[in-house]
C-alpha angles and dihedrals in degrees: 000000000000124000093250094055093043091050092052093049095044094047089051090053091047092048092051090076113107118224093256091051091049092053091048091049091048092054092046092052090051091054091051092047091053092045092053096043093241094160099033104095099032123091099174113046129180117215136173136222107240116243128191109337096347117137112272107249098174098105090053091047093050090048091053092050089050087053087054093244118157103249124198136188127205118267117199120230122241087233132022126005106275107118128207124206124240121204119250120213141154094277100032115141113225132204128188117246125218090284092052092251113137116244129190115254096231118165091206110032118185129245116240091251089064092061122091096204132016120199109201135194118228144180095217144349136197139215091269094055097255114150131218109208133185092279098251094113096222098125092042091054093042093052099038090109090066092067090077094055117092104174117018115040124189132213100032109229121227122173121212117213149132117271089243089066092068118105132177096248137354126206106253139176127231090255096054113116114224117223125246091224145342122224116208134167090268108039149343109258112208122197136202095282095046091112083081093047100086088227115141133195117247116273 
C-alpha cells in the first residue's frame, strides 16, 4: 500500500477517537512513560503541540516541566525544512507559525542535535520502528545528520501514537530514520536500536 493511501486510512483511525477517549489515552501513556523511566535520563526534551487528531502529549509535557526538565517545541525555519527548538517556560511568549501552530519566541533556539530526547507525532509506525509522518519532510530534514552516526545517536527518537496506528510494515526509503521506541496508550514499543534510547524497564 502506498504512503498516500496509508496516511488517509491511519488518519481516519486516529480521528475516530472521541475527546474522552483521547484524554484517557493521554493519561495512560503518561503512566507508561513514568513506569519505563522515559523522562529520567534526559535534561533537554523536544515535544510537539498536537494538531488535528495527533496524540495529546500535554500530560507528558506537564510532567516533564514538573520534573524541571528543559522542554522545547519545534520552530519552523524561514527557508528550508530544518527545524530548531525553542524553550517552553512559564512565561514564554508564543507566536503562530504559517500553519497556525504556536511556537516559542526563543532568541536562541537549539538544534536537534542538542536535545537528549525528541518526542515526535506520527501518522503510522511499523514493527521495525519506521515512522509515517504527515508528508511535509520537516522531521526528515531536521534529523538528516543522524544518518551518518553508527553508534551513539542523539537525540533519542520516540514516537507518540495510538495503538491503532501500528502496521506490520511501512514503505520506507534508505534515508528514513527508524525510531528508538513508540509510546502508545497500551505499551512502550522498543525497536532494535532501543539500547540507545535511555528507556529502562520498571524496577
